[in-house]
Each structure stands twice: as C-alpha cells, then as structure tokens.
MIZABA-795708 format. One line per 10 residues: their letters; for each residue x, y, z of N, C-alpha, C, O. Coordinates in nm, 3 decimals. Layout:
REM residues N
a = X Y Z X Y Z X Y Z X Y Z; ...
This chain:
REM residues 248
mnqtlknkra = 0.293 15.035 2.421 0.335 15.053 2.558 0.222 15.117 2.641 0.159 15.213 2.597; 0.198 15.061 2.761 0.096 15.121 2.847 0.151 15.234 2.933 0.076 15.303 3.003; 0.283 15.254 2.928 0.350 15.366 2.994 0.317 15.376 3.143 0.284 15.483 3.194; 0.327 15.262 3.212 0.309 15.263 3.357 0.424 15.335 3.428 0.415 15.365 3.547; 0.532 15.362 3.353 0.647 15.433 3.410 0.652 15.580 3.366 0.753 15.647 3.388; 0.547 15.628 3.307 0.546 15.763 3.250 0.588 15.867 3.355 0.537 15.869 3.467; 0.682 15.954 3.314 0.735 16.066 3.393 0.827 16.023 3.508 0.864 16.106 3.591; 0.866 15.893 3.514 0.973 15.854 3.604 1.104 15.909 3.548 1.113 15.946 3.431; 1.206 15.914 3.635 1.338 15.965 3.595 1.442 15.856 3.617 1.449 15.797 3.725; 1.523 15.828 3.514 1.620 15.718 3.521 1.758 15.761 3.479 1.775 15.846 3.391
litggsrgig = 1.858 15.701 3.542 1.997 15.712 3.499 2.045 15.573 3.458 2.032 15.477 3.534; 2.100 15.564 3.337 2.153 15.439 3.286 2.302 15.458 3.260 2.339 15.538 3.175; 2.387 15.388 3.332 2.530 15.401 3.309 2.569 15.317 3.188 2.513 15.209 3.165; 2.664 15.367 3.112 2.706 15.296 2.991 2.592 15.282 2.892 2.570 15.174 2.837; 2.520 15.391 2.869 2.398 15.385 2.788 2.413 15.421 2.642 2.312 15.441 2.574; 2.534 15.429 2.592 2.551 15.476 2.454 2.551 15.364 2.351 2.547 15.393 2.231; 2.556 15.238 2.393 2.562 15.129 2.297 2.513 15.000 2.362 2.496 14.993 2.484; 2.492 14.899 2.281 2.461 14.766 2.329 2.339 14.759 2.418 2.236 14.821 2.390; 2.351 14.683 2.525 2.240 14.664 2.618 2.198 14.797 2.679 2.079 14.823 2.696; 2.295 14.882 2.712 2.263 15.011 2.772 2.176 15.096 2.683 2.078 15.155 2.729
aaivkrlare = 2.210 15.104 2.554 2.131 15.184 2.460 1.992 15.126 2.444 1.895 15.201 2.432; 1.981 14.994 2.443 1.850 14.930 2.432 1.763 14.962 2.553 1.642 14.981 2.540; 1.824 14.968 2.670 1.750 15.004 2.791 1.702 15.148 2.784 1.588 15.178 2.818; 1.790 15.238 2.741 1.750 15.379 2.726 1.628 15.389 2.635 1.530 15.455 2.669; 1.633 15.323 2.521 1.524 15.330 2.424 1.395 15.270 2.481 1.288 15.327 2.464; 1.406 15.156 2.549 1.287 15.092 2.603 1.222 15.180 2.710 1.100 15.198 2.711; 1.302 15.235 2.800 1.246 15.319 2.905 1.185 15.446 2.847 1.081 15.493 2.894; 1.248 15.503 2.745 1.192 15.621 2.680 1.056 15.590 2.618 0.964 15.671 2.626; 1.043 15.472 2.558 0.915 15.431 2.502 0.809 15.416 2.611 0.690 15.431 2.586; 0.855 15.387 2.732 0.763 15.375 2.846 0.731 15.510 2.908 0.656 15.517 3.006
gvhvaltysn = 0.787 15.618 2.852 0.759 15.751 2.903 0.853 15.799 3.012 0.824 15.897 3.080; 0.968 15.731 3.029 1.066 15.766 3.131 1.161 15.874 3.078 1.210 15.862 2.966; 1.185 15.976 3.157 1.289 16.073 3.126 1.424 16.009 3.161 1.438 15.951 3.268; 1.522 16.019 3.073 1.643 15.939 3.087 1.770 16.025 3.081 1.780 16.123 3.008; 1.868 15.981 3.161 2.005 16.030 3.151 2.093 15.908 3.128 2.070 15.803 3.188; 2.192 15.922 3.044 2.282 15.810 3.018 2.425 15.858 3.028 2.457 15.970 2.990; 2.512 15.772 3.078 2.653 15.806 3.083 2.728 15.734 2.971 2.684 15.631 2.920; 2.842 15.791 2.936 2.931 15.732 2.839 3.073 15.772 2.877 3.094 15.875 2.941; 3.170 15.689 2.837 3.309 15.725 2.863 3.380 15.771 2.736 3.474 15.850 2.743; 3.335 15.723 2.622 3.389 15.762 2.492 3.273 15.781 2.394 3.158 15.756 2.429
spdranevak = 3.303 15.823 2.274 3.204 15.835 2.167 3.085 15.922 2.202 2.972 15.873 2.210; 3.109 16.054 2.222 2.997 16.143 2.253 2.893 16.148 2.141 2.774 16.169 2.169; 2.935 16.130 2.017 2.839 16.133 1.907 2.735 16.023 1.921 2.616 16.045 1.900; 2.781 15.905 1.956 2.689 15.792 1.972 2.597 15.816 2.091 2.478 15.789 2.084; 2.652 15.867 2.199 2.570 15.894 2.318 2.463 15.998 2.287 2.348 15.982 2.326; 2.502 16.103 2.218 2.405 16.208 2.184 2.300 16.157 2.086 2.185 16.202 2.089; 2.338 16.065 1.999 2.242 16.006 1.906 2.136 15.927 1.982 2.017 15.935 1.951; 2.178 15.850 2.083 2.083 15.775 2.164 1.991 15.871 2.240 1.871 15.848 2.248; 2.049 15.978 2.296 1.969 16.077 2.369 1.866 16.142 2.275 1.751 16.163 2.314; 1.907 16.175 2.152 1.814 16.238 2.057 1.701 16.143 2.020 1.587 16.185 2.003
maqslgvkai = 1.734 16.014 2.007 1.631 15.917 1.977 1.527 15.913 2.090 1.407 15.908 2.065; 1.576 15.917 2.215 1.485 15.918 2.329 1.399 16.044 2.328 1.279 16.039 2.355; 1.461 16.157 2.298 1.386 16.284 2.291 1.276 16.279 2.187 1.170 16.339 2.205; 1.301 16.206 2.077 1.200 16.196 1.972 1.076 16.123 2.017 0.972 16.130 1.952; 1.086 16.052 2.129 0.972 15.980 2.185 0.897 16.065 2.286 0.803 16.018 2.350; 0.940 16.191 2.301 0.866 16.285 2.384 0.911 16.295 2.528 0.838 16.348 2.612; 1.032 16.244 2.559 1.082 16.253 2.696 1.207 16.339 2.699 1.269 16.365 2.596; 1.244 16.383 2.818 1.371 16.451 2.836 1.482 16.346 2.832 1.465 16.235 2.883; 1.595 16.381 2.772 1.707 16.288 2.765 1.837 16.366 2.757 1.849 16.462 2.681; 1.935 16.324 2.838 2.065 16.389 2.839 2.175 16.283 2.840 2.157 16.173 2.894
aikadsadan = 2.288 16.317 2.779 2.407 16.231 2.781 2.513 16.297 2.868 2.539 16.417 2.855; 2.574 16.220 2.956 2.671 16.271 3.053 2.802 16.193 3.039 2.802 16.071 3.048; 2.911 16.263 3.017 3.041 16.196 3.009 3.086 16.158 3.150 3.098 16.245 3.237; 3.110 16.029 3.173 3.153 15.983 3.305 3.214 15.844 3.291 3.146 15.749 3.253; 3.342 15.833 3.321 3.409 15.703 3.324 3.370 15.633 3.454 3.392 15.687 3.562; 3.312 15.514 3.443 3.265 15.445 3.563 3.379 15.402 3.655 3.354 15.367 3.771; 3.502 15.404 3.607 3.616 15.375 3.695 3.648 15.492 3.787 3.726 15.477 3.881; 3.590 15.608 3.759 3.613 15.730 3.836 3.494 15.753 3.929 3.387 15.795 3.884; 3.512 15.726 4.058 3.401 15.737 4.153 3.344 15.878 4.157 3.222 15.895 4.165; 3.429 15.978 4.151 3.380 16.116 4.155 3.295 16.149 4.033 3.197 16.223 4.043
aiiaavehtv = 3.333 16.094 3.918 3.255 16.117 3.796 3.118 16.053 3.806 3.020 16.110 3.758; 3.109 15.937 3.868 2.980 15.870 3.884 2.890 15.949 3.979 2.771 15.967 3.952; 2.945 15.995 4.089 2.867 16.075 4.183 2.817 16.201 4.114 2.701 16.240 4.130; 2.904 16.265 4.037 2.865 16.387 3.965 2.755 16.358 3.863 2.666 16.440 3.843; 2.759 16.241 3.800 2.656 16.205 3.703 2.521 16.189 3.770 2.418 16.231 3.716; 2.520 16.129 3.888 2.394 16.116 3.963 2.340 16.255 3.998 2.221 16.282 3.980; 2.426 16.341 4.048 2.382 16.475 4.086 2.333 16.555 3.965 2.236 16.630 3.974; 2.401 16.537 3.852 2.360 16.607 3.730 2.223 16.557 3.683 2.140 16.635 3.638; 2.201 16.427 3.695 2.072 16.369 3.659 1.961 16.429 3.745 1.856 16.469 3.693; 1.984 16.436 3.875 1.884 16.490 3.967 1.854 16.636 3.933 1.738 16.679 3.936
kelggidili = 1.958 16.711 3.903 1.941 16.853 3.871 1.862 16.872 3.741 1.769 16.953 3.736; 1.898 16.797 3.637 1.839 16.818 3.506 1.701 16.755 3.492 1.615 16.809 3.422; 1.678 16.641 3.557 1.551 16.572 3.543 1.457 16.597 3.661 1.340 16.557 3.658; 1.508 16.662 3.765 1.423 16.693 3.880 1.416 16.584 3.983 1.334 16.591 4.075; 1.500 16.482 3.971 1.502 16.373 4.068 1.550 16.246 4.001 1.590 16.248 3.884; 1.547 16.135 4.074 1.583 16.006 4.018 1.498 15.899 4.084 1.491 15.889 4.206; 1.433 15.819 4.001 1.347 15.711 4.048 1.404 15.574 4.016 1.376 15.476 4.085; 1.485 15.568 3.910 1.537 15.440 3.860 1.685 15.456 3.831 1.727 15.551 3.764; 1.765 15.364 3.883 1.908 15.359 3.852 1.938 15.226 3.786 1.909 15.120 3.843; 1.996 15.230 3.666 2.039 15.110 3.596 2.191 15.110 3.592 2.252 15.188 3.518
nnagvlalgp = 2.253 15.023 3.670 2.398 15.009 3.669 2.436 14.910 3.559 2.444 14.789 3.582; 2.457 14.964 3.440 2.483 14.881 3.323 2.629 14.879 3.281 2.676 14.777 3.229; 2.703 14.986 3.302 2.841 14.994 3.253 2.923 14.876 3.305 2.916 14.841 3.423; 3.001 14.818 3.217 3.085 14.706 3.258 3.201 14.688 3.162 3.200 14.737 3.049; 3.302 14.616 3.209 3.417 14.583 3.126 3.442 14.433 3.133 3.406 14.367 3.231; 3.504 14.381 3.029 3.536 14.239 3.021 3.682 14.223 2.986 3.727 14.262 2.878; 3.756 14.166 3.079 3.897 14.133 3.054 3.915 13.985 3.083 3.883 13.938 3.192; 3.967 13.913 2.986 3.987 13.769 3.000 4.135 13.736 2.995 4.212 13.802 2.925; 4.175 13.635 3.068 4.314 13.592 3.065 4.345 13.494 3.176 4.279 13.498 3.281; 4.442 13.408 3.157 4.478 13.310 3.261 4.536 13.380 3.384 4.591 13.490 3.373
idgfsladfd = 4.525 13.317 3.497 4.565 13.377 3.624 4.712 13.415 3.624 4.750 13.517 3.683; 4.796 13.336 3.559 4.939 13.367 3.564 4.979 13.479 3.470 5.094 13.523 3.471; 4.884 13.527 3.387 4.917 13.637 3.298 4.824 13.755 3.311 4.833 13.851 3.233; 4.733 13.750 3.408 4.633 13.856 3.423 4.696 13.974 3.498 4.746 13.957 3.610; 4.693 14.092 3.437 4.762 14.207 3.496 4.683 14.265 3.613 4.560 14.259 3.615; 4.754 14.322 3.707 4.689 14.387 3.821 4.609 14.508 3.774 4.506 14.540 3.833; 4.654 14.575 3.669 4.580 14.690 3.616 4.444 14.645 3.563 4.344 14.713 3.587; 4.439 14.533 3.492 4.311 14.481 3.443 4.223 14.436 3.558 4.101 14.456 3.555; 4.284 14.376 3.659 4.207 14.336 3.777 4.144 14.458 3.844 4.025 14.458 3.875; 4.225 14.560 3.866 4.175 14.680 3.936 4.065 14.749 3.856 3.966 14.794 3.915
rtiavnvrav = 4.081 14.759 3.725 3.976 14.825 3.645 3.848 14.742 3.644 3.738 14.798 3.649; 3.861 14.611 3.637 3.742 14.525 3.641 3.663 14.548 3.768 3.541 14.562 3.764; 3.732 14.552 3.881 3.664 14.573 4.009 3.609 14.715 4.017 3.499 14.736 4.068; 3.684 14.812 3.968 3.640 14.952 3.975 3.512 14.974 3.897 3.421 15.041 3.946; 3.503 14.919 3.777 3.387 14.943 3.691 3.272 14.848 3.725 3.158 14.892 3.736; 3.301 14.719 3.741 3.195 14.619 3.757 3.139 14.610 3.898 3.028 14.561 3.917; 3.216 14.656 3.997 3.171 14.642 4.136 3.165 14.778 4.207 3.059 14.819 4.254; 3.279 14.846 4.214 3.282 14.970 4.292 3.186 15.074 4.236 3.117 15.142 4.312; 3.180 15.087 4.104 3.091 15.187 4.043 2.945 15.159 4.076 2.867 15.253 4.092; 2.908 15.033 4.086 2.771 14.997 4.123 2.740 15.045 4.264 2.635 15.104 4.289
fvatqaavkh = 2.833 15.020 4.355 2.815 15.067 4.493 2.809 15.219 4.499 2.721 15.276 4.564; 2.902 15.285 4.431 2.909 15.432 4.436 2.782 15.495 4.379 2.725 15.586 4.440; 2.738 15.448 4.262 2.618 15.504 4.201 2.495 15.478 4.287 2.410 15.566 4.302; 2.487 15.359 4.342 2.372 15.326 4.428 2.370 15.413 4.552 2.266 15.466 4.589; 2.484 15.427 4.616 2.493 15.511 4.737 2.453 15.654 4.708 2.383 15.717 4.787; 2.497 15.706 4.593 2.463 15.843 4.556 2.315 15.857 4.520 2.252 15.957 4.555; 2.260 15.758 4.450 2.122 15.769 4.402 2.020 15.755 4.514 1.919 15.827 4.513; 2.043 15.665 4.610 1.940 15.642 4.712 1.921 15.763 4.803 1.819 15.774 4.871; 2.018 15.853 4.804 2.001 15.976 4.881 1.887 16.061 4.825 1.830 16.144 4.896; 1.855 16.039 4.698 1.752 16.119 4.632 1.625 16.040 4.603 1.524 16.099 4.564
mkeggriini = 1.628 15.909 4.622 1.514 15.825 4.585 1.404 15.829 4.690 1.431 15.831 4.810; 1.282 15.830 4.642 1.166 15.822 4.729 1.113 15.680 4.729 1.167 15.593 4.661; 1.008 15.655 4.805 0.946 15.523 4.809 0.911 15.478 4.669 0.860 15.555 4.588; 0.938 15.352 4.641 0.912 15.298 4.508 1.029 15.305 4.414 1.016 15.270 4.296; 1.145 15.351 4.462 1.264 15.358 4.377 1.309 15.220 4.332 1.282 15.119 4.397; 1.379 15.219 4.220 1.425 15.093 4.161 1.574 15.103 4.128 1.619 15.200 4.067; 1.650 15.001 4.169 1.791 14.989 4.132 1.807 14.854 4.064 1.771 14.750 4.120; 1.862 14.856 3.943 1.877 14.734 3.864 2.019 14.728 3.811 2.065 14.820 3.742; 2.089 14.622 3.844 2.226 14.602 3.799 2.229 14.502 3.685 2.158 14.402 3.688; 2.309 14.529 3.584 2.329 14.433 3.476 2.451 14.348 3.513 2.565 14.391 3.500
gscnaermpf = 2.421 14.228 3.558 2.526 14.135 3.597 2.562 14.044 3.480 2.578 14.090 3.367; 2.574 13.914 3.509 2.608 13.818 3.404 2.574 13.678 3.453 2.584 13.648 3.572; 2.534 13.592 3.358 2.514 13.452 3.392 2.644 13.389 3.440 2.642 13.284 3.505; 2.758 13.452 3.407 2.887 13.399 3.452 2.908 13.413 3.602 3.004 13.360 3.657; 2.818 13.485 3.670 2.822 13.487 3.816 2.795 13.349 3.872 2.838 13.317 3.983; 2.725 13.266 3.794 2.689 13.132 3.840 2.760 13.021 3.765 2.774 12.910 3.816; 2.806 13.052 3.643 2.873 12.948 3.564 2.977 13.011 3.474 2.946 13.099 3.394; 3.102 12.965 3.488 3.209 13.009 3.399 3.274 12.883 3.342 3.365 12.827 3.402; 3.226 12.838 3.224 3.265 12.706 3.175 3.392 12.703 3.091 3.425 12.599 3.033; 3.464 12.814 3.083 3.588 12.812 3.007 3.694 12.890 3.084 3.661 12.971 3.171
sgggvyamsk = 3.819 12.867 3.052 3.930 12.927 3.125 3.945 13.075 3.090 3.902 13.119 2.983; 4.005 13.150 3.181 4.037 13.290 3.156 3.934 13.389 3.205 3.956 13.510 3.197; 3.821 13.340 3.257 3.714 13.430 3.297 3.697 13.446 3.446 3.594 13.497 3.491; 3.794 13.402 3.524 3.779 13.402 3.669 3.754 13.538 3.730 3.668 13.553 3.817; 3.829 13.638 3.687 3.816 13.772 3.746 3.682 13.834 3.706 3.615 13.897 3.789; 3.643 13.817 3.581 3.513 13.869 3.537 3.400 13.802 3.615 3.309 13.870 3.662; 3.406 13.670 3.628 3.302 13.598 3.702 3.296 13.645 3.846 3.187 13.662 3.902; 3.412 13.665 3.906 3.416 13.714 4.044 3.348 13.849 4.056 3.273 13.873 4.151; 3.374 13.939 3.960 3.316 14.073 3.968 3.164 14.069 3.957 3.096 14.147 4.023; 3.111 13.979 3.876 2.967 13.969 3.861 2.905 13.893 3.978 2.791 13.920 4.017
salvglvkgl = 2.977 13.798 4.035 2.929 13.728 4.155 2.916 13.824 4.272 2.828 13.808 4.356; 3.004 13.922 4.278 2.999 14.020 4.387 2.866 14.093 4.390 2.817 14.129 4.497; 2.806 14.115 4.272 2.678 14.186 4.267 2.565 14.104 4.328 2.469 14.161 4.380; 2.576 13.971 4.323 2.474 13.887 4.384 2.469 13.911 4.534 2.361 13.929 4.590; 2.585 13.912 4.598 2.589 13.940 4.741 2.548 14.081 4.774 2.481 14.106 4.875; 2.587 14.176 4.689 2.555 14.316 4.714 2.404 14.339 4.715 2.351 14.406 4.803; 2.333 14.283 4.616 2.189 14.308 4.612 2.115 14.237 4.725 2.014 14.287 4.773; 2.164 14.122 4.767 2.100 14.054 4.880 2.111 14.140 5.006 2.014 14.155 5.080; 2.230 14.195 5.029 2.248 14.279 5.147 2.175 14.411 5.138 2.111 14.454 5.234; 2.184 14.477 5.023 2.121 14.608 5.009 1.969 14.598 5.004 1.900 14.694 5.038
ardlgarait = 1.916 14.484 4.962 1.771 14.466 4.968 1.722 14.483 5.111 1.613 14.536 5.134; 1.801 14.438 5.207 1.766 14.454 5.349 1.777 14.601 5.391 1.692 14.651 5.465; 1.880 14.667 5.344 1.899 14.808 5.380 1.786 14.895 5.327 1.743 14.989 5.394; 1.739 14.864 5.206 1.647 14.954 5.136 1.501 14.912 5.144 1.412 14.989 5.106; 1.475 14.791 5.192 1.339 14.741 5.193 1.241 14.825 5.273 1.127 14.844 5.232; 1.285 14.877 5.386 1.195 14.958 5.469 1.154 15.087 5.399 1.054 15.148 5.436; 1.232 15.127 5.298 1.200 15.249 5.221 1.125 15.215 5.092 1.102 15.303 5.009; 1.088 15.088 5.076 1.017 15.041 4.956 1.098 15.069 4.829 1.040 15.095 4.724; 1.230 15.062 4.840 1.319 15.070 4.724 1.369 14.929 4.696 1.422 14.863 4.785; 1.352 14.882 4.574 1.398 14.748 4.540 1.531 14.754 4.467 1.565 14.853 4.402
innvqpgpid = 1.607 14.645 4.479 1.735 14.633 4.409 1.751 14.489 4.362 1.736 14.395 4.440; 1.781 14.473 4.234 1.791 14.341 4.173 1.900 14.339 4.067 1.945 14.444 4.019; 1.942 14.219 4.031 2.033 14.197 3.919 1.957 14.136 3.803 1.868 14.053 3.822; 1.992 14.178 3.682 1.957 14.106 3.560 2.086 14.044 3.509 2.186 14.113 3.492; 2.085 13.913 3.484 2.207 13.840 3.449 2.195 13.785 3.306 2.149 13.672 3.287; 2.237 13.863 3.206 2.229 13.815 3.068 2.331 13.705 3.042 2.437 13.698 3.104; 2.294 13.619 2.948 2.390 13.527 2.888 2.446 13.588 2.762 2.455 13.710 2.754; 2.483 13.509 2.665 2.537 13.563 2.540 2.436 13.651 2.467 2.329 13.604 2.427; 2.470 13.777 2.450 2.384 13.876 2.384 2.463 13.935 2.267 2.582 13.964 2.278; 2.396 13.953 2.156 2.460 14.005 2.035 2.490 14.153 2.051 2.402 14.238 2.032
temnpdnsef = 2.614 14.185 2.086 2.660 14.323 2.102 2.798 14.336 2.038 2.856 14.237 1.993; 2.849 14.457 2.036 2.983 14.478 1.982 3.088 14.403 2.064 3.188 14.357 2.010; 3.065 14.391 2.195 3.159 14.322 2.282 3.160 14.171 2.255 3.263 14.106 2.272; 3.047 14.117 2.212 3.034 13.973 2.193 2.940 13.946 2.075 2.827 13.903 2.095; 2.987 13.972 1.951 2.897 13.963 1.835 2.852 13.819 1.804 2.925 13.723 1.828; 2.733 13.810 1.751 2.671 13.682 1.721 2.742 13.606 1.609 2.729 13.484 1.601; 2.815 13.675 1.525 2.875 13.612 1.407 3.022 13.575 1.425 3.092 13.549 1.326; 3.070 13.573 1.548 3.211 13.541 1.573 3.232 13.391 1.588 3.137 13.316 1.609; 3.356 13.348 1.577 3.391 13.207 1.600 3.358 13.166 1.743 3.312 13.054 1.767; 3.383 13.257 1.838 3.353 13.231 1.978 3.202 13.207 1.997 3.161 13.117 2.070
agmlkkqfma = 3.120 13.289 1.930 2.975 13.274 1.939 2.931 13.138 1.884 2.844 13.073 1.941; 2.991 13.096 1.775 2.958 12.967 1.717 2.984 12.854 1.815 2.905 12.760 1.825; 3.095 12.863 1.886 3.129 12.762 1.986 3.027 12.761 2.099 2.984 12.654 2.143; 2.989 12.882 2.148 2.892 12.889 2.258 2.759 12.829 2.217 2.700 12.751 2.292; 2.710 12.867 2.099 2.578 12.820 2.055 2.577 12.668 2.037 2.475 12.604 2.062; 2.686 12.613 1.994 2.693 12.469 1.968 2.709 12.389 2.097 2.650 12.282 2.111; 2.789 12.438 2.192 2.826 12.358 2.307 2.751 12.392 2.436 2.738 12.306 2.524; 2.702 12.516 2.451 2.654 12.559 2.582 2.509 12.605 2.589 2.454 12.615 2.698; 2.447 12.634 2.475 2.315 12.696 2.479 2.204 12.593 2.469 2.211 12.501 2.388; 2.100 12.608 2.554 1.979 12.527 2.536 1.901 12.578 2.415 1.852 12.499 2.335
lprygnadev = 1.889 12.711 2.403 1.836 12.773 2.283 1.956 12.807 2.195 2.039 12.889 2.236; 1.969 12.749 2.077 2.091 12.765 1.999 2.100 12.897 1.925 2.114 12.901 1.803; 2.092 13.004 1.999 2.103 13.138 1.941 2.151 13.235 2.048 2.141 13.207 2.167; 2.202 13.349 2.005 2.231 13.459 2.096 2.100 13.534 2.125 2.007 13.534 2.045; 2.096 13.597 2.241 1.987 13.688 2.270 2.014 13.823 2.207 2.123 13.849 2.157; 1.912 13.909 2.211 1.933 14.045 2.163 1.910 14.143 2.278 1.844 14.111 2.377; 1.965 14.261 2.262 1.965 14.359 2.371 1.823 14.401 2.409 1.798 14.434 2.525; 1.731 14.400 2.314 1.594 14.439 2.345 1.528 14.341 2.442 1.444 14.379 2.523; 1.567 14.214 2.433 1.511 14.115 2.526 1.557 14.144 2.669 1.479 14.131 2.763; 1.682 14.183 2.685 1.731 14.221 2.818 1.660 14.347 2.866 1.621 14.356 2.983
agmvaylagp = 1.643 14.444 2.777 1.575 14.568 2.813 1.433 14.543 2.860 1.382 14.613 2.947; 1.367 14.443 2.802 1.233 14.409 2.844 1.228 14.361 2.988 1.137 14.396 3.062; 1.327 14.279 3.028 1.332 14.234 3.167 1.361 14.350 3.260 1.306 14.357 3.370; 1.447 14.441 3.218 1.477 14.560 3.298 1.352 14.644 3.317 1.324 14.690 3.428; 1.275 14.664 3.210 1.153 14.743 3.218 1.054 14.679 3.316 0.986 14.750 3.390; 1.046 14.548 3.315 0.958 14.479 3.411 1.001 14.510 3.555 0.918 14.545 3.638; 1.130 14.496 3.583 1.179 14.520 3.719 1.162 14.665 3.761 1.147 14.695 3.879; 1.163 14.755 3.664 1.146 14.898 3.694 1.001 14.935 3.717 0.971 15.042 3.770; 0.910 14.847 3.678 0.768 14.880 3.680 0.695 14.837 3.805 0.752 14.770 3.891; 0.568 14.873 3.816 0.489 14.845 3.936 0.461 14.697 3.958 0.439 14.656 4.072
eaayvtgasl = 0.461 14.616 3.853 0.434 14.474 3.870 0.546 14.401 3.943 0.526 14.290 3.993; 0.664 14.462 3.950 0.778 14.400 4.018 0.803 14.458 4.157 0.912 14.445 4.211; 0.703 14.521 4.213 0.722 14.587 4.343 0.758 14.490 4.456 0.812 14.531 4.559; 0.729 14.360 4.436 0.756 14.261 4.541 0.882 14.180 4.510 0.910 14.080 4.577; 0.958 14.222 4.409 1.082 14.153 4.371 1.200 14.236 4.418 1.219 14.349 4.373; 1.279 14.181 4.509 1.401 14.251 4.553 1.503 14.150 4.604 1.467 14.044 4.654; 1.630 14.185 4.591 1.737 14.096 4.633 1.756 13.978 4.540 1.821 13.880 4.577; 1.699 13.986 4.419 1.700 13.872 4.327 1.801 13.891 4.215 1.839 14.003 4.181; 1.843 13.777 4.157 1.927 13.778 4.039 1.853 13.697 3.933 1.845 13.574 3.943; 1.801 13.766 3.833 1.718 13.704 3.730 1.801 13.680 3.605 1.857 13.774 3.547
tidggfna = 1.808 13.554 3.563 1.892 13.517 3.450 1.813 13.516 3.321 1.701 13.465 3.317; 1.871 13.574 3.215 1.814 13.570 3.081 1.928 13.529 2.988 2.002 13.613 2.936; 1.940 13.396 2.967 2.064 13.343 2.908 2.043 13.233 2.805 2.139 13.167 2.766; 1.918 13.211 2.761 1.897 13.107 2.660 1.933 12.968 2.707 1.958 12.878 2.626; 1.935 12.949 2.838 1.967 12.818 2.893 2.115 12.792 2.909 2.156 12.677 2.929; 2.197 12.896 2.901 2.343 12.879 2.919 2.373 12.814 3.054 2.462 12.730 3.063; 2.300 12.852 3.158 2.325 12.799 3.292 2.240 12.677 3.326 2.246 12.626 3.437; 2.160 12.630 3.230 2.070 12.517 3.258 2.150 12.388 3.280 2.092 12.282 3.305
C-alpha cells in the first residue's frame, strides 16, 4: 500500500462483517483511522477494530442501529470526537427483505427505507457539517438498482435506486466544497447474507453472471478505496457497478 490516505479519518456503518469489515480492513491498511458501527455482535465489531489497530491506526467500534436516526447522528459525533474529525463516510449498513407485493409487510418496508435510504441521508447530513475540502462520501448500493431479474425484490431494488438519485443531487450540493459523493453497486458477493455455496448462488452464477463466480468483499473494498483516494477527486455523482457482469 502506498498509503495515499494516511491519517485520514473514516466512519464505516455496518462495519463488523462482510463488505463493511473488508472496507474497514482495507482503509486501515491505507493508514486511515477508522470508526465502525454495529447493531449486534459487539465481539465481532471489537475484533475488527482490534485488527485495524494492529495495522497502526486508531480504531473504534460504536453500537448504532442504522434504523435509529439519533443513533446514527451520535455515531458521527462520536467519530469526530474520538478521531479528531471525519474525512470519509462509508454508508455501508443495509438490510435485505424479499417477498411478493401482496405479502410484503409494512414493517419490513419501513425498516428497508429507514436503513437503506434514510440512514444514508442522516449520516451524510451529519458528516458534512464536519468535512473539509476533499471529503469523500461513498454509499454501498446494489446492482439491483438497475436490474432486478427475479420476483420479490421490488422494495429492495427501490431502496437502492433511491441512492442513485440522492448522489446525483447531493453531488451538486457538495461540489463547490470539493466533497465528492458516489455509489458503489456490488453484484453477488460472497457474504453471510448471500453465501457463494447456496442453491440461490448456483442459480445466479448459471443464469445471470457474465463471470461465473461470486465476487469477494475485498474486491468491493478496493473500489471503495479508489473512490476515497486522490485519484478519484474528479468522480462525483456516479454509481459504479462491480457485479461480474450481472447487469451486462
């Protein structure tokens, strides 16, 4: 690592596992001081934070349910207090609820919007109050914002599509301050939420993928690190897909 991000300060929501944990680790390797939120499993969150600390950076784990707007605001403020500021915000926390329209509960709908959309807005609004020129906001969206080829995913797809419009608009709001905002839109990634060895994964790889494999979380983290770095200073308002050709 050339550590072009050395001594930057980042908050990663949902950073205790999967893509979020991979992002924490990658940024720590780049010399970034990191804070991560989690809603459950403090042991796992603290393990990720300790791993980051072993790379020579400051790292803290913060309990915060992304469905709770006040908890998200408090997490941003805690990050600023403990790390001395915030330069990078990674809105990674997300939920996935699938089901046909005639059986999809309003509670699942509300939580999907609260975590996948509202929390992104709330965290961004709180973070930009502290960001200086060169700040970076990166949302983890989904390739399903552009393609949902099977039934039951309408609400999830809608929630991720909302981020496309949000970053286009906020890029205009933040551009004069040299703060960029972008989406990373993963396709099928091998995580606990969507493991590579499931029957569902077999169907996706056979029927929908140009590259007949799942991606791994480190590949997504690499794209995030690029967007967080100086080489991406001219990229804003974009939605970058990393999906093995799922949307091709």
